[in-house]
Backbone as JSON, one array per atom type, in Angstrom:
{
  "sequence": "XXXXXXXXXXXXXXXXXXXXXXXXXXXXXXXXXXXXXXXXXXXXXXXXXXXXXXXXXXXXXXXXXXXXXXXXXXXXXXXXXXXXXXXXXXXXXXXXXXXXXXXXXXXXXXXXXXXXXXXXXXXXXXXXXXXXXXXXXXXX",
  "N": [[86.91, -212.48, 78.38], [86.37, -210.47, 76.49], [88.96, -209.83, 75.64], [89.81, -212.13, 74.25], [88.0, -212.07, 72.13], [88.82, -209.76, 70.85], [91.37, -210.56, 70.04], [90.65, -212.55, 68.21], [89.33, -211.02, 66.27], [91.47, -209.47, 65.43], [93.15, -211.44, 64.36], [91.49, -212.36, 62.3], [91.36, -210.09, 60.68], [94.03, -209.88, 59.99], [94.37, -212.25, 58.57], [92.62, -211.85, 56.4], [93.93, -209.98, 54.86], [95.92, -211.47, 53.76], [94.75, -213.15, 51.94], [94.6, -212.42, 49.09], [97.34, -212.76, 48.38], [97.63, -215.44, 48.96], [95.9, -216.53, 47.09], [97.33, -215.96, 44.76], [99.57, -217.57, 45.19], [98.37, -220.1, 45.19], [97.4, -220.17, 42.56], [99.85, -220.08, 41.17], [100.94, -222.52, 42.0], [99.07, -224.29, 40.93], [99.53, -223.78, 38.24], [102.18, -224.77, 37.9], [101.78, -227.49, 38.55], [99.83, -228.26, 36.64], [101.28, -227.94, 34.26], [103.12, -230.02, 34.48], [101.38, -232.28, 34.67], [100.03, -232.18, 32.2], [102.16, -232.37, 30.4], [103.34, -234.87, 31.0], [101.34, -236.68, 31.72], [99.15, -236.85, 29.98], [97.76, -238.5, 27.16], [96.46, -237.82, 24.89], [96.28, -237.32, 21.46], [95.51, -234.92, 20.32], [96.42, -232.92, 21.87], [99.19, -231.15, 21.79], [102.49, -229.87, 22.11], [102.26, -227.63, 24.57], [102.33, -224.54, 26.4], [101.76, -223.5, 29.62], [100.76, -220.39, 30.4], [99.56, -218.71, 32.25], [97.54, -218.8, 35.2], [94.42, -218.01, 36.43], [92.66, -217.67, 39.33], [89.48, -217.78, 40.85], [88.29, -215.88, 43.69], [86.99, -217.65, 45.49], [88.03, -220.05, 44.81], [86.61, -221.71, 43.09], [86.68, -221.76, 40.34], [89.1, -221.92, 37.73], [90.87, -220.17, 35.37], [92.75, -221.17, 32.75], [95.42, -220.23, 30.93], [97.03, -220.81, 27.85], [99.74, -221.3, 25.5], [100.8, -222.17, 22.16], [103.11, -223.69, 19.87], [102.29, -224.1, 17.24], [100.12, -222.07, 15.81], [97.78, -222.19, 14.23], [94.27, -222.01, 13.43], [92.84, -224.45, 13.4], [94.5, -226.25, 14.8], [94.5, -225.01, 17.31], [91.77, -225.2, 17.98], [91.48, -228.01, 18.08], [93.23, -228.57, 20.21], [92.04, -227.19, 22.36], [89.63, -228.6, 22.48], [90.63, -231.15, 23.13], [91.83, -230.64, 25.63], [89.56, -229.87, 27.06], [88.12, -232.27, 27.0], [89.81, -233.85, 28.49], [89.76, -232.64, 30.93], [88.54, -233.57, 33.29], [90.16, -235.77, 34.04], [92.57, -234.37, 34.34], [91.9, -232.64, 36.41], [91.42, -234.5, 38.43], [94.01, -235.57, 38.78], [95.27, -233.24, 39.57], [94.0, -232.82, 41.99], [95.15, -234.82, 43.52], [97.64, -233.82, 43.94], [97.4, -231.22, 44.92], [96.36, -229.79, 47.86], [93.73, -228.4, 48.77], [90.71, -226.94, 50.02], [88.58, -226.5, 48.16], [88.58, -227.67, 44.97], [89.34, -226.25, 41.94], [87.19, -225.82, 39.04], [88.37, -226.33, 35.79], [89.09, -224.13, 33.17], [90.05, -223.83, 29.96], [91.91, -221.59, 27.99], [93.06, -220.22, 25.0], [96.0, -218.38, 24.8], [96.63, -215.4, 23.35], [98.45, -213.42, 23.63], [101.24, -213.62, 23.23], [101.62, -214.07, 20.44], [100.36, -211.78, 19.55], [102.0, -209.83, 20.67], [104.35, -210.32, 19.22], [103.49, -209.56, 16.67], [103.01, -206.82, 17.1], [105.61, -206.02, 17.74], [106.88, -206.48, 15.3], [105.56, -204.56, 13.73], [106.49, -202.23, 14.98], [109.22, -202.44, 14.45], [109.13, -202.19, 11.64], [108.14, -199.58, 11.4], [110.25, -198.17, 12.6], [112.27, -198.73, 10.74], [111.31, -197.39, 8.47], [111.35, -194.79, 9.44], [114.12, -194.5, 9.83], [115.02, -194.65, 7.16], [113.79, -192.35, 6.15], [115.16, -190.42, 7.63], [117.71, -190.75, 6.65], [117.49, -189.88, 4.0], [117.11, -187.19, 4.25]],
  "CA": [[86.12, -212.78, 77.22], [86.55, -209.39, 75.54], [90.31, -209.9, 75.09], [89.87, -213.2, 73.25], [87.26, -211.61, 70.95], [89.68, -208.78, 70.19], [92.41, -211.33, 69.36], [90.04, -213.19, 67.06], [89.12, -210.0, 65.24], [92.78, -209.1, 64.91], [93.61, -212.54, 63.51], [90.68, -212.37, 61.1], [91.8, -208.97, 59.85], [95.35, -210.23, 59.49], [94.19, -213.3, 57.58], [91.95, -211.35, 55.2], [94.92, -209.28, 54.04], [96.78, -212.47, 53.11], [94.01, -213.95, 50.98], [95.05, -212.23, 47.71], [98.65, -213.37, 48.19], [97.41, -216.88, 48.97], [95.32, -216.84, 45.79], [98.42, -215.97, 43.78], [100.38, -218.77, 45.44], [97.6, -221.25, 44.73], [97.41, -220.11, 41.09], [101.19, -220.47, 40.72], [101.11, -223.96, 42.22], [98.24, -224.95, 39.93], [100.23, -223.64, 36.96], [103.29, -225.72, 37.87], [101.25, -228.85, 38.54], [99.19, -228.5, 35.35], [102.32, -228.1, 33.24], [103.65, -231.38, 34.63], [100.34, -233.25, 34.36], [99.76, -232.15, 30.76], [103.34, -232.83, 29.67], [103.7, -236.26, 31.24], [100.23, -237.55, 32.05], [98.12, -236.93, 28.94], [98.12, -239.26, 25.96], [95.58, -237.38, 23.81], [97.08, -236.79, 20.33], [95.09, -233.56, 19.96], [97.14, -231.97, 22.72], [100.61, -231.18, 21.48], [103.35, -229.12, 23.02], [101.66, -226.37, 25.0], [102.94, -223.89, 27.56], [100.79, -222.83, 30.49], [101.33, -219.07, 30.62], [98.98, -218.07, 33.43], [96.33, -219.37, 35.8], [93.68, -217.05, 37.24], [91.73, -218.4, 40.2], [88.48, -216.94, 41.48], [88.56, -215.79, 45.13], [86.47, -218.8, 46.21], [88.72, -221.22, 44.24], [85.66, -222.58, 42.39], [87.02, -221.81, 38.92], [90.44, -221.48, 37.35], [91.04, -219.94, 33.94], [94.11, -221.61, 32.43], [95.85, -219.69, 29.65], [98.13, -221.59, 27.28], [100.2, -220.97, 24.15], [101.27, -223.29, 21.37], [104.02, -223.33, 18.78], [101.48, -224.07, 16.04], [99.0, -221.19, 16.14], [96.67, -222.13, 13.28], [92.97, -222.12, 14.09], [92.45, -225.86, 13.54], [95.29, -226.82, 15.9], [94.01, -224.41, 18.55], [90.47, -225.79, 18.26], [91.71, -229.39, 18.5], [93.85, -228.57, 21.53], [91.03, -226.78, 23.34], [88.71, -229.73, 22.62], [91.34, -232.2, 23.84], [91.98, -230.24, 27.03], [88.23, -229.92, 27.67], [87.78, -233.67, 27.19], [90.69, -234.41, 29.53], [89.75, -231.79, 32.13], [88.2, -234.39, 34.45], [91.38, -236.49, 34.41], [93.55, -233.38, 34.8], [91.44, -232.17, 37.71], [91.65, -235.6, 39.36], [95.44, -235.59, 39.05], [95.57, -232.02, 40.31], [93.51, -233.05, 43.34], [96.11, -235.67, 44.24], [98.85, -233.02, 44.24], [97.06, -229.95, 45.56], [95.49, -230.06, 48.99], [92.94, -227.25, 49.18], [89.34, -227.33, 50.32], [87.8, -226.51, 46.93], [89.39, -227.86, 43.78], [88.63, -225.45, 40.92], [86.86, -226.29, 37.69], [89.39, -225.8, 34.89], [88.61, -223.55, 31.91], [91.25, -223.61, 29.15], [91.79, -220.48, 27.05], [94.28, -219.98, 24.24], [96.59, -217.07, 25.1], [97.11, -214.79, 22.11], [99.31, -212.27, 23.94], [102.57, -213.8, 22.67], [101.57, -213.8, 19.0], [100.01, -210.36, 19.4], [103.22, -209.09, 20.99], [105.27, -210.45, 18.09], [102.95, -208.73, 15.59], [103.28, -205.42, 17.44], [107.05, -205.81, 17.63], [107.17, -206.39, 13.87], [105.09, -203.26, 13.28], [107.41, -201.22, 15.51], [110.46, -202.55, 13.66], [108.87, -201.63, 10.32], [108.04, -198.12, 11.55], [111.6, -197.66, 12.84], [113.01, -198.83, 9.49], [110.82, -196.31, 7.62], [111.87, -193.56, 10.05], [115.56, -194.46, 9.56], [115.16, -194.32, 5.74], [113.43, -190.93, 6.0], [116.24, -189.62, 8.23], [118.89, -190.86, 5.74], [117.25, -189.13, 2.76], [117.07, -185.75, 4.53]],
  "C": [[86.36, -211.73, 76.12], [87.93, -209.47, 74.88], [90.4, -210.99, 74.02], [89.12, -212.8, 71.98], [88.11, -210.61, 70.16], [90.8, -209.51, 69.44], [91.86, -212.01, 68.12], [89.82, -212.21, 65.93], [90.44, -209.59, 64.6], [93.3, -210.19, 63.98], [92.81, -212.62, 62.22], [91.12, -211.26, 60.16], [93.16, -209.28, 59.22], [95.24, -211.27, 58.38], [93.58, -212.76, 56.29], [92.9, -210.57, 54.31], [95.78, -210.25, 53.27], [96.05, -213.27, 52.05], [94.44, -213.67, 49.54], [96.41, -212.87, 47.45], [98.52, -214.89, 48.16], [96.82, -217.31, 47.63], [96.37, -216.88, 44.7], [99.3, -217.21, 43.95], [99.67, -220.03, 44.96], [97.6, -221.3, 43.21], [98.77, -220.53, 40.54], [101.42, -221.96, 40.88], [100.28, -224.76, 41.22], [98.93, -224.91, 38.57], [101.36, -224.66, 36.85], [102.79, -227.16, 37.76], [100.59, -229.19, 37.2], [100.21, -228.72, 34.24], [102.89, -229.52, 33.29], [102.62, -232.44, 34.23], [100.1, -233.33, 32.86], [100.95, -232.71, 29.99], [103.56, -234.33, 29.81], [102.53, -237.21, 31.45], [99.18, -237.74, 30.97], [98.64, -237.68, 27.72], [97.29, -238.84, 24.75], [96.4, -236.78, 22.68], [96.69, -235.38, 19.91], [95.88, -232.51, 20.73], [98.63, -232.13, 22.45], [101.42, -230.48, 22.55], [102.68, -227.79, 23.33], [102.42, -225.84, 26.21], [101.83, -223.2, 28.35], [101.39, -221.48, 30.86], [100.8, -218.4, 31.89], [97.78, -218.87, 33.91], [95.7, -218.28, 36.66], [92.62, -217.81, 38.01], [90.75, -217.4, 40.8], [88.74, -216.91, 42.99], [88.05, -216.99, 45.95], [87.07, -220.12, 45.72], [87.78, -222.16, 43.5], [86.03, -222.76, 40.92], [88.45, -221.31, 38.71], [90.48, -221.35, 35.83], [92.51, -220.2, 33.63], [94.45, -221.12, 31.03], [97.05, -220.49, 29.14], [98.5, -221.05, 25.9], [100.69, -222.24, 23.48], [102.26, -222.79, 20.33], [103.24, -223.19, 17.47], [100.21, -223.28, 16.35], [97.92, -221.13, 15.07], [95.37, -222.49, 13.98], [92.55, -223.56, 14.34], [93.2, -226.52, 14.7], [94.83, -226.29, 17.25], [92.68, -225.05, 18.94], [90.62, -227.23, 18.75], [92.3, -229.46, 19.9], [92.85, -228.21, 22.61], [90.04, -227.93, 23.57], [89.37, -230.87, 23.41], [91.49, -231.89, 25.32], [90.63, -230.29, 27.75], [87.82, -231.36, 27.95], [88.59, -234.3, 28.33], [90.61, -233.65, 30.85], [89.39, -232.57, 33.4], [89.42, -235.16, 34.96], [92.41, -235.52, 34.99], [93.18, -232.9, 36.2], [91.65, -233.23, 38.79], [93.12, -235.66, 39.75], [95.87, -234.38, 39.86], [95.13, -232.17, 41.77], [94.44, -233.91, 44.17], [97.35, -234.89, 44.66], [98.56, -231.81, 45.11], [96.05, -230.22, 46.67], [94.84, -228.75, 49.45], [91.49, -227.71, 49.3], [88.5, -227.46, 49.05], [88.75, -226.63, 45.75], [88.69, -227.18, 42.62], [88.29, -226.23, 39.66], [87.84, -225.61, 36.75], [88.75, -225.33, 33.59], [89.84, -223.17, 31.1], [90.98, -222.55, 28.09], [93.12, -220.31, 26.33], [94.74, -218.55, 24.46], [97.19, -216.5, 23.82], [98.11, -213.67, 22.37], [100.7, -212.41, 23.32], [102.57, -213.5, 21.18], [101.22, -212.34, 18.73], [101.23, -209.48, 19.67], [104.23, -209.15, 19.85], [104.8, -209.6, 16.91], [103.24, -207.25, 15.85], [104.76, -205.1, 17.33], [107.47, -205.67, 16.17], [106.74, -205.03, 13.31], [106.01, -202.13, 13.76], [108.72, -201.24, 14.74], [110.29, -201.95, 12.27], [108.8, -200.11, 10.38], [109.42, -197.51, 11.79], [112.44, -197.7, 11.57], [112.6, -197.7, 8.54], [111.36, -194.98, 8.14], [113.38, -193.41, 9.76], [115.82, -194.1, 8.09], [114.85, -192.84, 5.5], [114.53, -190.04, 6.54], [117.46, -189.62, 7.31], [118.71, -190.0, 4.49], [117.26, -187.62, 3.0], [118.4, -185.17, 4.65]]
}
């Protein structure tokens, strides 16, 4: 009896170390499936060409934060896209449930990802600073 309990504890400990890696795998699979569902399954005109950049899943898989970027980054287009995705989230979740076989299917929360545009702004600032530095070096 004691040996089987020890094996169970060992297996539980082994499994608990794999949960974070499993969460990442589930998030990656959700990202791939969502990209396909949104690209080919949605007919809402408010949702244009978007790219799913990241999915963050809570440890209990109850919620998933879905980050996306767009080519058109004006505020009105972002607002329309977020509204369209929120309206279609039930359909998207249903389609995701047909593809993904996990015990708890997460509620989807769509968030516009500003990291790409922010990165481009910072890159532009760095380029401008380097150009000013190069001009200063040339005049000396």
